[in-house]
N, CA, C and O atoms as a GROMACS GRO file, in nm:
protein
  596
    1MET      N    1   0.187  -0.311   0.206
    1MET     CA    2   0.312  -0.341   0.075
    1MET      C    3   0.264  -0.214   0.028
    1MET      O    4   0.154  -0.232   0.080
    2PHE      N    5   0.256  -0.140  -0.007
    2PHE     CA    6   0.226  -0.020  -0.146
    2PHE      C    7   0.391  -0.049  -0.273
    2PHE      O    8   0.512  -0.053  -0.252
    3GLY      N    9   0.323  -0.060  -0.371
    3GLY     CA   10   0.376  -0.057  -0.513
    3GLY      C   11   0.382  -0.142  -0.628
    3GLY      O   12   0.274  -0.156  -0.685
    4MET      N   13   0.476  -0.198  -0.675
    4MET     CA   14   0.472  -0.265  -0.827
    4MET      C   15   0.488  -0.439  -0.736
    4MET      O   16   0.570  -0.485  -0.658
    5ILE      N   17   0.362  -0.494  -0.800
    5ILE     CA   18   0.396  -0.644  -0.785
    5ILE      C   19   0.396  -0.717  -0.965
    5ILE      O   20   0.318  -0.735  -1.059
    6PRO      N   21   0.522  -0.737  -0.934
    6PRO     CA   22   0.566  -0.861  -1.068
    6PRO      C   23   0.461  -0.984  -1.072
    6PRO      O   24   0.416  -1.058  -0.984
    7PHE      N   25   0.425  -0.968  -1.301
    7PHE     CA   26   0.327  -1.112  -1.276
    7PHE      C   27   0.425  -1.164  -1.399
    7PHE      O   28   0.517  -1.097  -1.445
    8VAL      N   29   0.399  -1.255  -1.429
    8VAL     CA   30   0.435  -1.315  -1.566
    8VAL      C   31   0.346  -1.307  -1.683
    8VAL      O   32   0.255  -1.387  -1.706
    9LYS      N   33   0.378  -1.203  -1.756
    9LYS     CA   34   0.265  -1.154  -1.847
    9LYS      C   35   0.213  -1.301  -1.932
    9LYS      O   36   0.092  -1.324  -1.929
   10ALA      N   37   0.277  -1.371  -1.986
   10ALA     CA   38   0.262  -1.506  -2.089
   10ALA      C   39   0.194  -1.644  -1.994
   10ALA      O   40   0.164  -1.754  -2.040
   11ALA      N   41   0.180  -1.585  -1.806
   11ALA     CA   42   0.104  -1.725  -1.735
   11ALA      C   43  -0.031  -1.637  -1.675
   11ALA      O   44  -0.061  -1.522  -1.643
   12GLY      N   45  -0.081  -1.755  -1.681
   12GLY     CA   46  -0.222  -1.727  -1.601
   12GLY      C   47  -0.297  -1.800  -1.681
   12GLY      O   48  -0.267  -1.891  -1.758
   13ARG      N   49  -0.441  -1.727  -1.644
   13ARG     CA   50  -0.580  -1.800  -1.669
   13ARG      C   51  -0.559  -1.688  -1.794
   13ARG      O   52  -0.479  -1.594  -1.787
   14GLY      N   53  -0.634  -1.711  -1.892
   14GLY     CA   54  -0.673  -1.648  -2.000
   14GLY      C   55  -0.817  -1.566  -2.027
   14GLY      O   56  -0.923  -1.623  -2.002
   15LEU      N   57  -0.816  -1.436  -2.078
   15LEU     CA   58  -0.952  -1.412  -2.076
   15LEU      C   59  -0.972  -1.340  -2.153
   15LEU      O   60  -1.041  -1.239  -2.135
   16GLY      N   61  -0.890  -1.390  -2.313
   16GLY     CA   62  -0.880  -1.302  -2.449
   16GLY      C   63  -0.762  -1.183  -2.435
   16GLY      O   64  -0.665  -1.161  -2.363
   17LYS      N   65  -0.829  -1.122  -2.541
   17LYS     CA   66  -0.692  -0.993  -2.489
   17LYS      C   67  -0.736  -0.894  -2.400
   17LYS      O   68  -0.859  -0.891  -2.396
   18LEU      N   69  -0.687  -0.817  -2.334
   18LEU     CA   70  -0.672  -0.715  -2.196
   18LEU      C   71  -0.631  -0.627  -2.254
   18LEU      O   72  -0.516  -0.662  -2.281
   19PHE      N   73  -0.653  -0.494  -2.312
   19PHE     CA   74  -0.569  -0.345  -2.296
   19PHE      C   75  -0.669  -0.248  -2.237
   19PHE      O   76  -0.778  -0.296  -2.206
   20GLY      N   77  -0.651  -0.121  -2.217
   20GLY     CA   78  -0.714  -0.054  -2.140
   20GLY      C   79  -0.814  -0.060  -2.141
   20GLY      O   80  -0.861  -0.148  -2.213
   21GLY      N   81  -0.893   0.012  -2.078
   21GLY     CA   82  -1.079   0.046  -2.145
   21GLY      C   83  -1.186   0.003  -2.038
   21GLY      O   84  -1.123   0.000  -1.932
   22LYS      N   85  -1.296  -0.027  -2.018
   22LYS     CA   86  -1.412  -0.048  -1.992
   22LYS      C   87  -1.399  -0.173  -2.031
   22LYS      O   88  -1.428  -0.240  -1.932
   23GLU      N   89  -1.368  -0.253  -2.132
   23GLU     CA   90  -1.430  -0.414  -2.134
   23GLU      C   91  -1.311  -0.511  -2.057
   23GLU      O   92  -1.313  -0.627  -2.016
   24ALA      N   93  -1.200  -0.401  -2.058
   24ALA     CA   94  -1.080  -0.511  -1.983
   24ALA      C   95  -1.111  -0.494  -1.803
   24ALA      O   96  -1.086  -0.581  -1.720
   25ASP      N   97  -1.165  -0.373  -1.779
   25ASP     CA   98  -1.152  -0.346  -1.674
   25ASP      C   99  -1.290  -0.478  -1.610
   25ASP      O  100  -1.267  -0.570  -1.532
   26GLU      N  101  -1.431  -0.443  -1.676
   26GLU     CA  102  -1.575  -0.549  -1.680
   26GLU      C  103  -1.469  -0.720  -1.652
   26GLU      O  104  -1.495  -0.785  -1.551
   27LYS      N  105  -1.364  -0.770  -1.748
   27LYS     CA  106  -1.306  -0.913  -1.758
   27LYS      C  107  -1.277  -0.914  -1.606
   27LYS      O  108  -1.326  -0.995  -1.526
   28LEU      N  109  -1.173  -0.792  -1.572
   28LEU     CA  110  -1.123  -0.800  -1.483
   28LEU      C  111  -1.210  -0.811  -1.321
   28LEU      O  112  -1.165  -0.857  -1.216
   29GLN      N  113  -1.308  -0.769  -1.339
   29GLN     CA  114  -1.418  -0.744  -1.231
   29GLN      C  115  -1.432  -0.876  -1.244
   29GLN      O  116  -1.374  -0.943  -1.158
   30LYS      N  117  -1.514  -0.954  -1.357
   30LYS     CA  118  -1.578  -1.083  -1.358
   30LYS      C  119  -1.497  -1.192  -1.294
   30LYS      O  120  -1.540  -1.271  -1.210
   31GLU      N  121  -1.335  -1.186  -1.358
   31GLU     CA  122  -1.271  -1.302  -1.272
   31GLU      C  123  -1.296  -1.252  -1.118
   31GLU      O  124  -1.359  -1.320  -1.039
   32ILE      N  125  -1.252  -1.156  -1.094
   32ILE     CA  126  -1.284  -1.103  -0.904
   32ILE      C  127  -1.365  -1.192  -0.835
   32ILE      O  128  -1.337  -1.265  -0.739
   33LYS      N  129  -1.550  -1.164  -0.944
   33LYS     CA  130  -1.605  -1.166  -0.872
   33LYS      C  131  -1.636  -1.382  -0.882
   33LYS      O  132  -1.709  -1.442  -0.803
   34SER      N  133  -1.585  -1.426  -0.957
   34SER     CA  134  -1.582  -1.592  -0.986
   34SER      C  135  -1.493  -1.646  -0.874
   34SER      O  136  -1.452  -1.761  -0.884
   35TYR      N  137  -1.468  -1.590  -0.793
   35TYR     CA  138  -1.378  -1.606  -0.686
   35TYR      C  139  -1.395  -1.581  -0.614
   35TYR      O  140  -1.304  -1.585  -0.531
   36ASP      N  141  -1.569  -1.517  -0.560
   36ASP     CA  142  -1.636  -1.408  -0.475
   36ASP      C  143  -1.584  -1.345  -0.365
   36ASP      O  144  -1.622  -1.350  -0.248
   37LEU      N  145  -1.486  -1.280  -0.420
   37LEU     CA  146  -1.380  -1.157  -0.359
   37LEU      C  147  -1.439  -1.065  -0.346
   37LEU      O  148  -1.500  -1.022  -0.444
   38ASP      N  149  -1.447  -0.993  -0.215
   38ASP     CA  150  -1.505  -0.876  -0.177
   38ASP      C  151  -1.456  -0.722  -0.246
   38ASP      O  152  -1.367  -0.678  -0.174
   39THR      N  153  -1.475  -0.655  -0.327
   39THR     CA  154  -1.437  -0.549  -0.402
   39THR      C  155  -1.443  -0.412  -0.306
   39THR      O  156  -1.363  -0.318  -0.315
   40ASP      N  157  -1.544  -0.418  -0.221
   40ASP     CA  158  -1.646  -0.258  -0.182
   40ASP      C  159  -1.521  -0.215  -0.204
   40ASP      O  160  -1.427  -0.295  -0.206
   41GLY      N  161  -1.507  -0.101  -0.222
   41GLY     CA  162  -1.424   0.010  -0.167
   41GLY      C  163  -1.321   0.029  -0.257
   41GLY      O  164  -1.249   0.128  -0.243
   42LEU      N  165  -1.298  -0.061  -0.362
   42LEU     CA  166  -1.177  -0.069  -0.426
   42LEU      C  167  -1.198   0.015  -0.591
   42LEU      O  168  -1.315   0.027  -0.628
   43ASP      N  169  -1.116   0.056  -0.661
   43ASP     CA  170  -1.127   0.095  -0.805
   43ASP      C  171  -1.029  -0.032  -0.884
   43ASP      O  172  -0.914  -0.039  -0.839
   44ILE      N  173  -1.050  -0.088  -0.946
   44ILE     CA  174  -0.936  -0.188  -1.042
   44ILE      C  175  -0.931  -0.147  -1.136
   44ILE      O  176  -1.051  -0.154  -1.163
   45GLN      N  177  -0.871  -0.087  -1.251
   45GLN     CA  178  -0.827  -0.066  -1.404
   45GLN      C  179  -0.698  -0.140  -1.477
   45GLN      O  180  -0.592  -0.178  -1.428
   46VAL      N  181  -0.723  -0.144  -1.548
   46VAL     CA  182  -0.575  -0.215  -1.618
   46VAL      C  183  -0.575  -0.113  -1.802
   46VAL      O  184  -0.665  -0.074  -1.875
   47ASP      N  185  -0.442  -0.107  -1.807
   47ASP     CA  186  -0.393   0.014  -1.871
   47ASP      C  187  -0.375  -0.079  -2.005
   47ASP      O  188  -0.388  -0.200  -2.021
   48ASP      N  189  -0.344   0.017  -2.085
   48ASP     CA  190  -0.302  -0.088  -2.212
   48ASP      C  191  -0.150  -0.155  -2.247
   48ASP      O  192  -0.122  -0.222  -2.347
   49ASP      N  193  -0.054  -0.114  -2.130
   49ASP     CA  194   0.059  -0.157  -2.100
   49ASP      C  195   0.022  -0.343  -2.018
   49ASP      O  196   0.111  -0.426  -2.002
   50GLY      N  197  -0.113  -0.364  -1.983
   50GLY     CA  198  -0.108  -0.507  -1.922
   50GLY      C  199  -0.072  -0.481  -1.759
   50GLY      O  200  -0.035  -0.573  -1.686
   51VAL      N  201  -0.088  -0.359  -1.720
   51VAL     CA  202  -0.052  -0.318  -1.584
   51VAL      C  203  -0.208  -0.325  -1.512
   51VAL      O  204  -0.291  -0.329  -1.603
   52VAL      N  205  -0.252  -0.327  -1.423
   52VAL     CA  206  -0.321  -0.332  -1.301
   52VAL      C  207  -0.330  -0.240  -1.202
   52VAL      O  208  -0.245  -0.264  -1.116
   53THR      N  209  -0.425  -0.102  -1.164
   53THR     CA  210  -0.392  -0.016  -1.061
   53THR      C  211  -0.529  -0.097  -0.965
   53THR      O  212  -0.641  -0.104  -1.014
   54VAL      N  213  -0.505  -0.137  -0.864
   54VAL     CA  214  -0.542  -0.128  -0.744
   54VAL      C  215  -0.538  -0.026  -0.650
   54VAL      O  216  -0.431  -0.005  -0.592
   55LYS      N  217  -0.679   0.072  -0.613
   55LYS     CA  218  -0.678   0.178  -0.568
   55LYS      C  219  -0.818   0.213  -0.470
   55LYS      O  220  -0.929   0.222  -0.522
   56GLY      N  221  -0.797   0.233  -0.327
   56GLY     CA  222  -0.896   0.288  -0.234
   56GLY      C  223  -0.920   0.181  -0.105
   56GLY      O  224  -0.821   0.124  -0.060
   57GLU      N  225  -0.973   0.171  -0.082
   57GLU     CA  226  -1.004   0.085   0.105
   57GLU      C  227  -1.003  -0.053   0.048
   57GLU      O  228  -1.097  -0.059  -0.032
   58ALA      N  229  -0.931  -0.181   0.055
   58ALA     CA  230  -0.994  -0.338   0.083
   58ALA      C  231  -1.063  -0.310   0.264
   58ALA      O  232  -1.058  -0.215   0.342
   59VAL      N  233  -1.121  -0.440   0.268
   59VAL     CA  234  -1.192  -0.436   0.403
   59VAL      C  235  -1.034  -0.514   0.436
   59VAL      O  236  -0.986  -0.432   0.514
   60SER      N  237  -0.969  -0.581   0.426
   60SER     CA  238  -0.878  -0.635   0.486
   60SER      C  239  -0.704  -0.670   0.447
   60SER      O  240  -0.720  -0.650   0.327
   61GLN      N  241  -0.618  -0.690   0.453
   61GLN     CA  242  -0.535  -0.702   0.437
   61GLN      C  243  -0.492  -0.856   0.357
   61GLN      O  244  -0.393  -0.870   0.286
   62GLU      N  245  -0.592  -0.965   0.389
   62GLU     CA  246  -0.604  -1.080   0.302
   62GLU      C  247  -0.684  -1.041   0.177
   62GLU      O  248  -0.656  -1.098   0.072
   63MET      N  249  -0.791  -0.938   0.179
   63MET     CA  250  -0.862  -0.963   0.049
   63MET      C  251  -0.794  -0.866  -0.009
   63MET      O  252  -0.823  -0.855  -0.128
   64LYS      N  253  -0.684  -0.763   0.042
   64LYS     CA  254  -0.647  -0.674  -0.052
   64LYS      C  255  -0.524  -0.777  -0.146
   64LYS      O  256  -0.497  -0.746  -0.262
   65GLU      N  257  -0.475  -0.869  -0.093
   65GLU     CA  258  -0.384  -0.952  -0.144
   65GLU      C  259  -0.467  -1.066  -0.260
   65GLU      O  260  -0.451  -1.053  -0.381
   66LYS      N  261  -0.538  -1.152  -0.212
   66LYS     CA  262  -0.555  -1.226  -0.287
   66LYS      C  263  -0.683  -1.164  -0.384
   66LYS      O  264  -0.726  -1.251  -0.460
   67ILE      N  265  -0.762  -1.014  -0.398
   67ILE     CA  266  -0.759  -0.957  -0.534
   67ILE      C  267  -0.644  -0.923  -0.634
   67ILE      O  268  -0.665  -0.938  -0.754
   68ILE      N  269  -0.495  -0.868  -0.581
   68ILE     CA  270  -0.406  -0.884  -0.654
   68ILE      C  271  -0.383  -0.963  -0.725
   68ILE      O  272  -0.382  -0.954  -0.848
   69LEU      N  273  -0.352  -1.080  -0.644
   69LEU     CA  274  -0.318  -1.239  -0.703
   69LEU      C  275  -0.471  -1.223  -0.799
   69LEU      O  276  -0.434  -1.162  -0.900
   70ALA      N  277  -0.567  -1.240  -0.807
   70ALA     CA  278  -0.681  -1.284  -0.869
   70ALA      C  279  -0.654  -1.188  -1.011
   70ALA      O  280  -0.671  -1.237  -1.122
   71VAL      N  281  -0.620  -1.083  -0.997
   71VAL     CA  282  -0.606  -1.011  -1.099
   71VAL      C  283  -0.446  -1.021  -1.188
   71VAL      O  284  -0.442  -1.037  -1.310
   72GLY      N  285  -0.348  -1.011  -1.119
   72GLY     CA  286  -0.220  -1.078  -1.124
   72GLY      C  287  -0.172  -1.168  -1.207
   72GLY      O  288  -0.073  -1.166  -1.279
   73ASN      N  289  -0.283  -1.278  -1.183
   73ASN     CA  290  -0.291  -1.424  -1.234
   73ASN      C  291  -0.348  -1.420  -1.382
   73ASN      O  292  -0.406  -1.517  -1.431
   74VAL      N  293  -0.331  -1.316  -1.440
   74VAL     CA  294  -0.436  -1.372  -1.557
   74VAL      C  295  -0.364  -1.336  -1.654
   74VAL      O  296  -0.307  -1.228  -1.636
   75GLU      N  297  -0.336  -1.411  -1.795
   75GLU     CA  298  -0.282  -1.406  -1.864
   75GLU      C  299  -0.256  -1.266  -1.946
   75GLU      O  300  -0.358  -1.204  -1.978
   76GLY      N  301  -0.110  -1.201  -1.987
   76GLY     CA  302  -0.141  -1.040  -2.045
   76GLY      C  303  -0.069  -0.980  -1.928
   76GLY      O  304   0.028  -0.909  -1.950
   77ILE      N  305  -0.115  -1.008  -1.786
   77ILE     CA  306  -0.121  -0.918  -1.659
   77ILE      C  307   0.029  -0.862  -1.647
   77ILE      O  308   0.093  -0.959  -1.604
   78GLY      N  309   0.108  -0.763  -1.662
   78GLY     CA  310   0.263  -0.786  -1.617
   78GLY      C  311   0.295  -0.717  -1.498
   78GLY      O  312   0.406  -0.691  -1.452
   79GLY      N  313   0.207  -0.696  -1.465
   79GLY     CA  314   0.200  -0.651  -1.298
   79GLY      C  315   0.055  -0.579  -1.244
   79GLY      O  316  -0.048  -0.561  -1.309
   80VAL      N  317   0.089  -0.534  -1.063
   80VAL     CA  318  -0.018  -0.456  -1.032
   80VAL      C  319   0.024  -0.394  -0.941
   80VAL      O  320   0.104  -0.448  -0.864
   81LYS      N  321  -0.020  -0.253  -0.922
   81LYS     CA  322   0.002  -0.129  -0.862
   81LYS      C  323  -0.070  -0.129  -0.755
   81LYS      O  324  -0.192  -0.116  -0.759
   82ASP      N  325  -0.009  -0.144  -0.658
   82ASP     CA  326  -0.092  -0.190  -0.524
   82ASP      C  327  -0.106  -0.037  -0.489
   82ASP      O  328  -0.007   0.007  -0.432
   83GLU      N  329  -0.203   0.051  -0.512
   83GLU     CA  330  -0.172   0.187  -0.441
   83GLU      C  331  -0.351   0.179  -0.316
   83GLU      O  332  -0.420   0.273  -0.278
   84ALA      N  333  -0.364   0.062  -0.295
   84ALA     CA  334  -0.444   0.027  -0.205
   84ALA      C  335  -0.416   0.013  -0.049
   84ALA      O  336  -0.328  -0.059  -0.002
   85SER      N  337  -0.512   0.100   0.032
   85SER     CA  338  -0.522   0.074   0.210
   85SER      C  339  -0.609  -0.032   0.256
   85SER      O  340  -0.677  -0.090   0.171
   86THR      N  341  -0.621  -0.074   0.401
   86THR     CA  342  -0.687  -0.090   0.420
   86THR      C  343  -0.746  -0.107   0.533
   86THR      O  344  -0.669  -0.078   0.624
   87ARG      N  345  -0.894  -0.155   0.584
   87ARG     CA  346  -0.987  -0.152   0.647
   87ARG      C  347  -0.923  -0.194   0.818
   87ARG      O  348  -0.887  -0.131   0.917
   88LEU      N  349  -0.935  -0.337   0.775
   88LEU     CA  350  -0.866  -0.421   0.942
   88LEU      C  351  -0.699  -0.410   0.887
   88LEU      O  352  -0.650  -0.443   0.780
   89VAL      N  353  -0.653  -0.364   0.976
   89VAL     CA  354  -0.502  -0.433   0.957
   89VAL      C  355  -0.458  -0.518   1.011
   89VAL      O  356  -0.446  -0.526   1.134
   90GLY      N  357  -0.424  -0.597   0.930
   90GLY     CA  358  -0.346  -0.781   0.924
   90GLY      C  359  -0.194  -0.761   0.898
   90GLY      O  360  -0.158  -0.647   0.865
   91ARG      N  361  -0.095  -0.865   0.910
   91ARG     CA  362   0.019  -0.910   0.856
   91ARG      C  363   0.034  -0.943   0.676
   91ARG      O  364  -0.029  -1.020   0.604
   92GLU      N  365   0.159  -0.836   0.644
   92GLU     CA  366   0.112  -0.878   0.476
   92GLU      C  367   0.206  -0.993   0.459
   92GLU      O  368   0.292  -1.031   0.538
   93SER      N  369   0.162  -1.060   0.302
   93SER     CA  370   0.190  -1.183   0.332
   93SER      C  371   0.298  -1.131   0.209
   93SER      O  372   0.284  -1.036   0.131
   94ARG      N  373   0.462  -1.269   0.226
   94ARG     CA  374   0.490  -1.238   0.118
   94ARG      C  375   0.455  -1.256  -0.054
   94ARG      O  376   0.334  -1.237  -0.069
   95PHE      N  377   0.509  -1.280  -0.159
   95PHE     CA  378   0.466  -1.298  -0.263
   95PHE      C  379   0.571  -1.404  -0.320
   95PHE      O  380   0.685  -1.357  -0.313
   96HIS      N  381   0.568  -1.525  -0.373
   96HIS     CA  382   0.643  -1.603  -0.457
   96HIS      C  383   0.585  -1.636  -0.592
   96HIS      O  384   0.466  -1.662  -0.606
   97THR      N  385   0.681  -1.633  -0.703
   97THR     CA  386   0.668  -1.686  -0.819
   97THR      C  387   0.735  -1.814  -0.844
   97THR      O  388   0.856  -1.832  -0.836
   98VAL      N  389   0.627  -1.920  -0.882
   98VAL     CA  390   0.600  -2.063  -0.899
   98VAL      C  391   0.700  -2.058  -1.007
   98VAL      O  392   0.694  -1.988  -1.108
   99ALA      N  393   0.803  -2.150  -0.971
   99ALA     CA  394   0.917  -2.197  -1.073
   99ALA      C  395   0.906  -2.372  -1.090
   99ALA      O  396   0.899  -2.466  -1.010
  100SER      N  397   0.908  -2.363  -1.196
  100SER     CA  398   0.925  -2.499  -1.262
  100SER      C  399   1.003  -2.578  -1.203
  100SER      O  400   1.126  -2.568  -1.201
  101GLY      N  401   0.924  -2.682  -1.138
  101GLY     CA  402   0.955  -2.805  -1.047
  101GLY      C  403   0.894  -2.766  -0.943
  101GLY      O  404   0.876  -2.859  -0.864
  102ASP      N  405   0.843  -2.642  -0.901
  102ASP     CA  406   0.790  -2.571  -0.785
  102ASP      C  407   0.684  -2.672  -0.715
  102ASP      O  408   0.572  -2.687  -0.765
  103SER      N  409   0.725  -2.741  -0.598
  103SER     CA  410   0.575  -2.786  -0.481
  103SER      C  411   0.511  -2.700  -0.420
  103SER      O  412   0.577  -2.600  -0.393
  104LEU      N  413   0.368  -2.699  -0.373
  104LEU     CA  414   0.390  -2.660  -0.241
  104LEU      C  415   0.481  -2.663  -0.134
  104LEU      O  416   0.497  -2.552  -0.083
  105SER      N  417   0.554  -2.765  -0.079
  105SER     CA  418   0.573  -2.845   0.037
  105SER      C  419   0.712  -2.794   0.009
  105SER      O  420   0.787  -2.762   0.101
  106ALA      N  421   0.760  -2.784  -0.170
  106ALA     CA  422   0.887  -2.750  -0.142
  106ALA      C  423   0.881  -2.562  -0.107
  106ALA      O  424   0.955  -2.497  -0.034
  107ILE      N  425   0.796  -2.528  -0.168
  107ILE     CA  426   0.786  -2.376  -0.118
  107ILE      C  427   0.778  -2.368   0.022
  107ILE      O  428   0.858  -2.286   0.067
  108SER      N  429   0.712  -2.424   0.104
  108SER     CA  430   0.708  -2.440   0.246
  108SER      C  431   0.836  -2.436   0.284
  108SER      O  432   0.851  -2.355   0.376
  109LYS      N  433   0.925  -2.485   0.255
  109LYS     CA  434   1.012  -2.566   0.351
  109LYS      C  435   1.104  -2.454   0.280
  109LYS      O  436   1.200  -2.426   0.352
  110THR      N  437   1.102  -2.390   0.169
  110THR     CA  438   1.204  -2.267   0.150
  110THR      C  439   1.175  -2.120   0.248
  110THR      O  440   1.272  -2.056   0.289
  111TYR      N  441   1.075  -2.091   0.270
  111TYR     CA  442   0.954  -2.014   0.362
  111TYR      C  443   0.972  -2.030   0.507
  111TYR      O  444   1.016  -1.947   0.586
  112TYR      N  445   0.924  -2.164   0.532
  112TYR     CA  446   0.943  -2.158   0.695
  112TYR      C  447   1.018  -2.283   0.750
  112TYR      O  448   1.010  -2.310   0.870
  113GLY      N  449   1.091  -2.359   0.664
  113GLY     CA  450   1.228  -2.434   0.697
  113GLY      C  451   1.135  -2.569   0.698
  113GLY      O  452   1.208  -2.661   0.735
  114THR      N  453   1.024  -2.610   0.675
  114THR     CA  454   0.987  -2.735   0.674
  114THR      C  455   0.847  -2.744   0.572
  114THR      O  456   0.766  -2.654   0.554
  115TRP      N  457   0.847  -2.860   0.520
  115TRP     CA  458   0.748  -2.900   0.385
  115TRP      C  459   0.611  -2.924   0.498
  115TRP      O  460   0.515  -2.958   0.430
  116LYS      N  461   0.595  -2.922   0.560
  116LYS     CA  462   0.470  -2.988   0.687
  116LYS      C  463   0.376  -2.872   0.660
  116LYS      O  464   0.256  -2.893   0.640
  117LEU      N  465   0.428  -2.744   0.658
  117LEU     CA  466   0.280  -2.616   0.640
  117LEU      C  467   0.243  -2.555   0.504
  117LEU      O  468   0.191  -2.452   0.463
  118TYR      N  469   0.295  -2.671   0.453
  118TYR     CA  470   0.262  -2.613   0.285
  118TYR      C  471   0.105  -2.617   0.276
  118TYR      O  472   0.055  -2.563   0.178
  119PRO      N  473  -0.004  -2.696   0.400
  119PRO     CA  474  -0.146  -2.618   0.377
  119PRO      C  475  -0.198  -2.513   0.424
  119PRO      O  476  -0.315  -2.478   0.416
  120GLU      N  477  -0.074  -2.441   0.494
  120GLU     CA  478  -0.106  -2.315   0.534
  120GLU      C  479  -0.107  -2.196   0.391
  120GLU      O  480  -0.178  -2.096   0.387
  121ILE      N  481  -0.038  -2.227   0.314
  121ILE     CA  482   0.027  -2.162   0.219
  121ILE      C  483  -0.129  -2.198   0.071
  121ILE      O  484  -0.194  -2.102   0.032
  122PHE      N  485  -0.158  -2.335   0.019
  122PHE     CA  486  -0.258  -2.397   0.006
  122PHE      C  487  -0.423  -2.307   0.049
  122PHE      O  488  -0.508  -2.276  -0.034
  123GLU      N  489  -0.429  -2.283   0.187
  123GLU     CA  490  -0.498  -2.185   0.247
  123GLU      C  491  -0.544  -2.078   0.222
  123GLU      O  492  -0.660  -2.039   0.207
  124ALA      N  493  -0.352  -1.981   0.217
  124ALA     CA  494  -0.385  -1.867   0.193
  124ALA      C  495  -0.427  -1.855   0.082
  124ALA      O  496  -0.513  -1.766   0.073
  125ASN      N  497  -0.402  -1.912  -0.016
  125ASN     CA  498  -0.424  -1.901  -0.192
  125ASN      C  499  -0.590  -1.949  -0.242
  125ASN      O  500  -0.637  -1.958  -0.356
  126LYS      N  501  -0.630  -1.964  -0.159
  126LYS     CA  502  -0.786  -2.016  -0.164
  126LYS      C  503  -0.874  -1.902  -0.211
  126LYS      O  504  -0.805  -1.809  -0.171
  127PRO      N  505  -0.987  -1.843  -0.272
  127PRO     CA  506  -1.034  -1.965  -0.388
  127PRO      C  507  -0.951  -2.006  -0.522
  127PRO      O  508  -0.983  -2.082  -0.612
  128MET      N  509  -0.836  -1.932  -0.504
  128MET     CA  510  -0.800  -1.938  -0.649
  128MET      C  511  -0.692  -2.020  -0.665
  128MET      O  512  -0.620  -1.999  -0.763
  129LEU      N  513  -0.656  -2.136  -0.567
  129LEU     CA  514  -0.616  -2.229  -0.596
  129LEU      C  515  -0.716  -2.352  -0.516
  129LEU      O  516  -0.740  -2.357  -0.396
  130SER      N  517  -0.765  -2.454  -0.628
  130SER     CA  518  -0.889  -2.551  -0.604
  130SER      C  519  -0.796  -2.750  -0.532
  130SER      O  520  -0.846  -2.851  -0.483
  131ASP      N  521  -0.656  -2.711  -0.566
  131ASP     CA  522  -0.597  -2.818  -0.546
  131ASP      C  523  -0.449  -2.791  -0.506
  131ASP      O  524  -0.376  -2.715  -0.569
  132PRO      N  525  -0.423  -2.843  -0.422
  132PRO     CA  526  -0.262  -2.813  -0.386
  132PRO      C  527  -0.165  -2.802  -0.469
  132PRO      O  528  -0.084  -2.711  -0.489
  133ASP      N  529  -0.187  -2.939  -0.533
  133ASP     CA  530  -0.108  -2.973  -0.686
  133ASP      C  531  -0.097  -2.922  -0.820
  133ASP      O  532  -0.031  -2.960  -0.916
  134LYS      N  533  -0.184  -2.820  -0.802
  134LYS     CA  534  -0.241  -2.822  -0.921
  134LYS      C  535  -0.188  -2.621  -0.952
  134LYS      O  536  -0.261  -2.531  -0.992
  135ILE      N  537  -0.053  -2.616  -0.918
  135ILE     CA  538   0.046  -2.499  -0.964
  135ILE      C  539   0.108  -2.507  -1.082
  135ILE      O  540   0.140  -2.609  -1.142
  136TYR      N  541   0.125  -2.384  -1.116
  136TYR     CA  542   0.197  -2.405  -1.268
  136TYR      C  543   0.359  -2.289  -1.234
  136TYR      O  544   0.388  -2.226  -1.133
  137PRO      N  545   0.428  -2.301  -1.359
  137PRO     CA  546   0.512  -2.232  -1.385
  137PRO      C  547   0.470  -2.072  -1.381
  137PRO      O  548   0.368  -2.045  -1.445
  138GLY      N  549   0.545  -1.947  -1.303
  138GLY     CA  550   0.473  -1.852  -1.373
  138GLY      C  551   0.380  -1.723  -1.246
  138GLY      O  552   0.375  -1.602  -1.222
  139GLN      N  553   0.305  -1.895  -1.183
  139GLN     CA  554   0.211  -1.828  -1.092
  139GLN      C  555   0.232  -1.798  -0.991
  139GLN      O  556   0.264  -1.894  -0.922
  140VAL      N  557   0.232  -1.651  -0.910
  140VAL     CA  558   0.235  -1.588  -0.795
  140VAL      C  559   0.145  -1.654  -0.664
  140VAL      O  560   0.022  -1.649  -0.675
  141LEU      N  561   0.184  -1.696  -0.582
  141LEU     CA  562   0.127  -1.716  -0.481
  141LEU      C  563   0.166  -1.658  -0.350
  141LEU      O  564   0.283  -1.628  -0.328
  142ARG      N  565   0.065  -1.642  -0.258
  142ARG     CA  566   0.070  -1.540  -0.126
  142ARG      C  567   0.125  -1.672  -0.039
  142ARG      O  568   0.080  -1.787  -0.037
  143ILE      N  569   0.256  -1.606   0.044
  143ILE     CA  570   0.300  -1.657   0.155
  143ILE      C  571   0.252  -1.592   0.275
  143ILE      O  572   0.291  -1.477   0.292
  144PRO      N  573   0.189  -1.636   0.349
  144PRO     CA  574   0.160  -1.606   0.449
  144PRO      C  575   0.243  -1.599   0.654
  144PRO      O  576   0.261  -1.701   0.721
  145ASP      N  577   0.269  -1.486   0.693
  145ASP     CA  578   0.380  -1.426   0.784
  145ASP      C  579   0.317  -1.530   0.905
  145ASP      O  580   0.247  -1.485   0.996
  146ILE      N  581   0.343  -1.642   0.897
  146ILE     CA  582   0.352  -1.716   1.026
  146ILE      C  583   0.428  -1.735   1.130
  146ILE      O  584   0.542  -1.693   1.110
  147LYS      N  585   0.412  -1.781   1.232
  147LYS     CA  586   0.523  -1.839   1.303
  147LYS      C  587   0.587  -2.014   1.299
  147LYS      O  588   0.496  -2.095   1.282
  148THR      N  589   0.710  -2.068   1.312
  148THR     CA  590   0.723  -2.170   1.255
  148THR      C  591   0.752  -2.224   1.441
  148THR      O  592   0.740  -2.340   1.480
  149ALA      N  593   0.782  -2.127   1.514
  149ALA     CA  594   0.803  -2.249   1.639
  149ALA      C  595   0.717  -2.315   1.714
  149ALA      O  596   0.757  -2.397   1.796
   0.00000   0.00000   0.00000
């Protein structure tokens, strides 16, 4: 998935002002730890423009994507540069930016052709999502690549 993943700078969890440097990096590390995500092998830094760079080697594709979402869905972050590889190869997910009026069932219908697979999207975004009805405009979600047949 290497490259820049865009996020809505004005949306997300507020952690106070995030400008590059040690304090911003520590706030993002604390955010990641609050979700109990494994950052072993990764270097995560935020610059003065609100862009986070994730480098190194993540334990899995899923963990890398969840870390990208955890740091990207923070108010003040406008994008995440994915420069990380993974130890365990996995299928890459797509990302979806929630629009006003979206629901997980509507997003499921868009990507999978049926609303019934919304629990797959909910599970793919745990622990950042604690309730399938609590998504917000501007939030970026993982849409796992699953077979729908």
